[in-house]
C-alpha positions, 0 to 999 in steps of 0.5 A: 841375771833375769831371764825372759823365756823358758829358752833362758835368753838374757833380757838385754839380748832380747830386747836389742834383738827385738829393736834390730828388727824394729830398726829394720822395719823402719828402715824399709817402710815407705815415707808415708809410713815413717810420716805417719809413725812420727805424727802418732808419735808426737801427738801420743806423746809417747810413754817411756816404752816408746822412747827409743822408738821415737828415737829410732824414727828421728834418725830415720827421718834425718836420714832419709833427709840426707839421703834425698839430698844426696840424690837430689839432682836425680829425685825429681826423676823418680816421680811424675811431674805434678803439672802433668809435664812429660819428663824420663821417669824412674821407679821411685824405690830404687832410691832407698835401694842404692842408699842400701848399697852405698851403706854397704859398700861405702860407709865412710861416704855415708858417716861423712855425708850424715855428719856434715851440715848441710849447706856447708858456710859457702852455701855448698853441699858436702863433697860426699854428696856428689861422690856417692852418686858417682859411686851409686852410678858405678856400682849400677854399671859393674853390678854387684850383690849390692846393687842387685836389688836396684838394678833389678826394680830399674830394668823391671820398670824399663828395660836398660834403665839401670845403665840409663839411670847410673848415666843420669847420677854421673851428671848429678854433680854438674845438675846440682852445681847448676841448680841455684844459678837456673832461676837467673839464667832463666830470666835473662843471660848476659854473655858471661852467662851463656858461656858459664852454661855452655862450659857446664855442657862441656863438662857433661861432655868430658863425661859422655859424649851424648850426655848433652840431653841428659844433662838437660833433662835433669836442669828441666826436672827443676824448673817449676815452668819445664818449657823454660828449659827452651832458654837454656837450650838457646843458650847452649847452640845459639838462638836457632830456627825449628828446622836446626833445633828438630834436627839437633840432640835438643830435638827432644825438648821442643817436641815434647813442648809440643806434645805438651801444648796438644796435652792441653788441648785435649783438657780443653775440649773435654771442658764440661759446664756440668763441672761447674767453676771448678772445672772451668778455672781448670780448662782455663789453666789449660788454655794460659798454660798452651797460650804461654807454651806456644809464645816461648816456643816463638820467642826462643826459636825462629820458628819457620811457618814451613818448618817441621814444627812451625806448621804444627804449632801454627795449627795448635794455636788456631785450635787454641783460639777456636776452642776458647772462642766456641765456649766464650761464645756460650756465655750469654746463652747459659747466663740468659737460661740461668736468669729466665724472662717472661715474654715481652709484654706489648710495646716492650722490647724484653720481658720482665725476670720470671720469678715464679720459681728459684734459680735452676741448680744445675742450669746456674752451675752451667752459667757460673762455669761458663762466666768462670771460664770467660773471668780466667781467660782475661789475662792471656786473650790478646796473646791467644789470638781471641781478645776480639772474641771476648771483647764483643761477648764481655760487651753484649753479655753486659749489656744484657746483665745490666737490664735484668739487673736494673728491672730486678732492683726494680721489683726489689724496691717496688714490693711487687714480686710475690716472693721477695726471697726468691727475687733476692735469690735471682739478684744474688746470682745476677751480682755473681755473674756481673762481678765475673763478666765485670768486675767485683766492684759492679757486683758489691754496687748492685748487692748495696743497691739491693740491701736498700730495698 
């Protein structure tokens, strides 16, 4: 027999002990670390000595995929939404802690979940998935040593969160059942689909009398456009006035939508042209989202202009149009600063392009931000209430740009510029502006004419 050290421990036993330690460490590592280990082992190729480690990593990745599938309906509540929309939230650490508790208390269910192909032939998930969610809910309610770490993590995150998360887990089977139907429901519901939605929420009421808002929360978390949840709300209670919904158990969903419009307004107020085109793209996205959310609110609910939400929504729409118009009106001035002119000669309305210095970087960047914002808010202009102002700005800026570029092309063709490279630099900038204010075809025409100079 071969021994590893002076304590005369068999080598096989020592290796097994070490693998148990490694297995435990892998089991406790966050998903990001597991991903990094997997990538490192695959890129390195791994020697024979790492074969066992790779097998452990592969096994852990497969198990975590199943774990995330089991907790899928509540998993999205364990991290902030990427789009910043507010939702009920729980700590991500609760998922692995609950999984370990289930492995201790329900190893047979865990084995069934791990052994089942997903999806099943009928596109469903294994029954063990829903049963594990029910057992986890029960464990959080009843407590016990296995669930203590999960309960402590939840209640440290927010007092009472353990009981709340248990209630969401109890509804996970219904949310999982609804998930594949959500796209169809959002697109437009038939009477049969409305009946299905109402039956779903009736089943939720059988689990707990106050469970409807929690099930709605689980459904909203799965929507790429969370404000579309109002369509499901309307299906459960029928098209109703904002007064009615504001006094119902679903009030939070309308309130949260209005709060999100305020978030977009705050972001729009903070828009700084010095941020360049990148900042303009972000600001325009806030405009588009706020316009879309306001339109969805009015299309789904019967908004009373004097109601609790109607007054606020009207104010938000007015502020949104005002802010957007304010930025649009700056466009001509900023582009003019980026494409400077000489003082007009006697008898001339406008001066010639000033070509003594290259385009100034900061001034050009600010103007490019303005033009980019102008371009990106094109789509929702009519719906957002600033379409008339945008059309007038487009007319004025296009007129000025067209005159400037014609003069500049004439200078290039005549060879009168003292420094042709400076003239061409201004033409490139002007063509970029024209592409944003008008269209890319206009910019291409300008560049083709310049190429022949």
